[in-house]
C-alpha positions as CSV (number, residue, x, y, z in Angstrom):
1,V,0.0,0.0,0.0
2,Q,2.8,2.4,0.9
3,Q,4.6,1.7,-2.4
4,V,1.3,2.4,-4.4
5,F,0.9,5.8,-2.7
6,K,4.5,6.7,-3.2
7,Q,4.0,6.0,-7.0
8,L,0.7,7.9,-7.0
9,F,2.1,10.9,-5.3
10,Y,5.1,10.9,-7.6
11,M,2.7,11.0,-10.6
12,I,0.7,13.8,-9.0
13,N,3.9,15.8,-8.5
14,A,5.2,15.2,-12.0
15,V,2.0,16.1,-13.8
16,A,1.4,19.2,-11.7
17,L,5.0,20.4,-11.9
18,N,5.1,19.8,-15.7
19,N,1.9,21.8,-16.1
20,L,3.4,24.6,-14.1
21,L,6.5,24.6,-16.2
22,L,4.5,24.6,-19.5
23,R,1.7,27.1,-18.7
24,K,2.3,30.8,-18.2
25,D,-1.2,31.3,-17.0
26,V,-0.7,29.3,-13.8
27,C,2.7,30.8,-12.7
28,S,1.4,33.3,-10.3
29,W,1.4,34.1,-6.5
30,S,-2.2,32.9,-6.2
31,T,-1.5,29.6,-7.9
32,G,1.4,29.1,-5.4
33,M,-1.1,29.7,-2.5
34,Q,-3.6,27.2,-4.1
35,L,-0.9,24.6,-4.6
36,R,0.4,24.9,-1.1
37,F,-3.1,24.5,0.4
38,N,-3.8,21.5,-1.8
39,I,-0.5,19.9,-0.9
40,S,-1.1,20.4,2.8
41,Q,-4.5,18.6,2.4
42,L,-2.7,15.7,0.8
43,E,-0.1,15.6,3.6
44,E,-2.9,15.7,6.2
45,W,-4.6,12.8,4.4
46,L,-1.4,10.8,4.5
47,R,-1.0,11.5,8.3
48,G,-4.7,10.5,8.8
49,K,-4.1,7.2,7.0
50,N,-0.8,6.5,8.8
51,L,1.2,6.7,5.6
52,Q,3.9,9.2,6.7
53,Q,6.6,6.5,6.4
54,S,5.7,5.6,2.8
55,G,7.8,8.2,1.1
56,A,4.8,9.6,-0.6
57,A,5.1,13.1,1.0
58,Q,8.7,13.3,-0.1
59,M,7.6,12.8,-3.7
60,L,5.7,16.1,-3.5
61,E,8.9,18.1,-2.5
62,P,9.6,19.6,-5.9
63,L,6.0,20.8,-6.2
64,I,6.1,22.2,-2.7
65,Q,9.3,24.1,-3.6
66,A,7.7,25.4,-6.8
67,A,4.7,26.7,-4.9
68,Q,7.0,28.4,-2.4
69,L,9.0,29.9,-5.3
70,L,5.9,31.4,-6.7
71,Q,5.1,33.0,-3.3
72,L,8.6,34.4,-2.4
73,K,9.8,37.9,-3.1
74,K,11.8,38.1,-6.2
75,K,13.7,41.5,-6.1
76,T,17.0,41.6,-4.2
77,S,20.1,39.5,-4.1
78,E,19.0,38.2,-0.6
79,D,15.8,37.0,-2.2
80,A,17.9,35.2,-4.8
81,E,20.0,33.5,-2.1
82,A,16.8,32.5,-0.2
83,I,15.4,31.0,-3.4
84,C,18.6,29.1,-4.1
85,S,18.8,27.6,-0.6
86,L,15.1,26.7,-0.6
87,C,14.7,25.1,-4.0
88,T,17.0,22.1,-3.7
89,S,14.6,19.7,-5.3
90,L,14.2,21.8,-8.4
91,T,16.8,22.0,-11.1
92,T,18.3,25.3,-12.2
93,Q,16.5,25.0,-15.5
94,Q,13.1,24.5,-13.7
95,I,13.7,27.5,-11.3
96,V,14.6,29.8,-14.2
97,K,11.7,28.6,-16.3
98,I,9.2,29.3,-13.5
99,L,10.7,32.7,-12.9
100,N,10.5,33.5,-16.6
101,L,6.8,32.3,-16.8
102,Y,5.8,34.2,-13.6
103,T,2.8,36.3,-14.4
104,P,1.5,39.0,-12.0
105,V,-2.2,38.7,-11.4
106,N,-2.8,42.0,-9.7
107,E,-1.2,45.5,-9.4
108,F,0.7,44.6,-6.2
109,E,2.9,42.1,-8.0
110,E,5.6,42.8,-10.6
111,R,7.3,40.7,-13.3
112,V,10.6,39.1,-12.4
113,T,13.4,41.1,-13.9
114,V,16.0,39.7,-16.2
115,A,18.7,40.9,-13.8
116,F,17.2,38.9,-11.0
117,I,17.0,35.8,-13.1
118,R,20.7,36.2,-14.0
119,D,21.5,36.6,-10.3
120,I,19.7,33.3,-9.7
121,Q,21.7,31.6,-12.5
122,T,24.9,33.0,-11.1
123,H,24.1,31.6,-7.6
124,L,23.2,28.2,-9.1
125,Q,25.9,27.7,-11.7
126,E,27.9,25.3,-9.5
127,R,25.0,22.9,-9.3
128,N,25.3,19.7,-11.3
129,D,21.7,19.4,-12.3
130,P,20.4,17.0,-15.0
131,P,19.6,18.9,-18.2
132,Q,16.0,17.9,-18.3
133,L,13.2,20.4,-17.7
134,L,10.2,18.2,-17.4
135,L,9.7,15.2,-15.0
136,D,9.0,11.8,-16.5
137,F,5.5,11.1,-15.2
138,K,5.7,7.5,-16.6
139,H,8.6,6.7,-14.3
140,V,7.8,3.6,-12.3
141,F,9.5,2.8,-9.0
142,P,10.5,-0.9,-8.4
143,V,8.2,-2.9,-6.3
144,L,9.9,-4.3,-3.2
145,F,8.6,-7.4,-1.5
146,P,9.8,-7.9,2.1
147,F,11.6,-11.1,2.9
148,N,9.7,-13.2,5.5
149,P,11.7,-16.3,6.3
150,S,9.8,-19.5,6.7
151,S,9.9,-21.5,10.0
152,I,9.8,-24.8,7.9
153,T,13.2,-26.3,7.3
154,M,14.1,-27.7,3.9
155,D,14.9,-31.2,5.1
156,S,11.3,-31.6,6.4
157,I,9.8,-31.0,3.0
158,H,8.5,-34.1,1.1
159,L,8.5,-33.8,-2.7
160,P,5.8,-36.1,-4.3
161,A,7.1,-38.4,-7.0
162,A,4.3,-37.2,-9.3
163,L,6.2,-33.9,-9.7
164,N,9.0,-35.6,-11.6
165,L,11.7,-33.8,-9.7
166,E,14.2,-36.6,-9.4
167,F,17.0,-34.3,-10.4
168,L,16.8,-32.6,-7.1
169,N,19.0,-34.1,-4.4
170,K,18.7,-33.6,-0.7
171,V,22.1,-32.6,0.8
C-alpha cells in the first residue's frame, strides 16, 4: 500500500509540476497559494491514513518548492540567495523557467526582472543538475517485497514423485 501511494504521489507531482513549467497562465502568486493549500491537504490525508513513512510526502517536495518559489519575493540579491537555498529539489532550469513564466495577477505584483534571473543563474551555476526540464511522469518505482523467512526447514519437505523432480537431491 505504501509503495502504491508513493508512486501515485510521484505522478501527481510530475503532472502538476510539468503543467506549471509549461503554462504561463498558472505561474502566479495565487497559484502558489492554491498549490500549497492542496499539498497540505494531501499531507494531512497521509497522516490520517498513517502513511507518513511511505515516502509519498517526499515525492511532493519539488511541487512544494515550486509553490513556495511562486510566493517568495523576487527582487533583491538576498531574495535570490533564499530561493537558491530553498529550491534544492528543483533543477536550475526549472527554477529559471518558473521565474520566466511568472505572471503577476494584480497590481501589487511585478514581473521578475532579467537581472534577478541572471542573479539566480549565477548563484546556481555550481550545481550539477540534470539537463531535463520536465519530469518523467511515466517513471515507475521498483516494487519491493519484504523477505519473510519460513519456519519450515528444507529437510522436512517431502516432494511427491508425481512432480518428476528426481534431479533434485537432498544434501
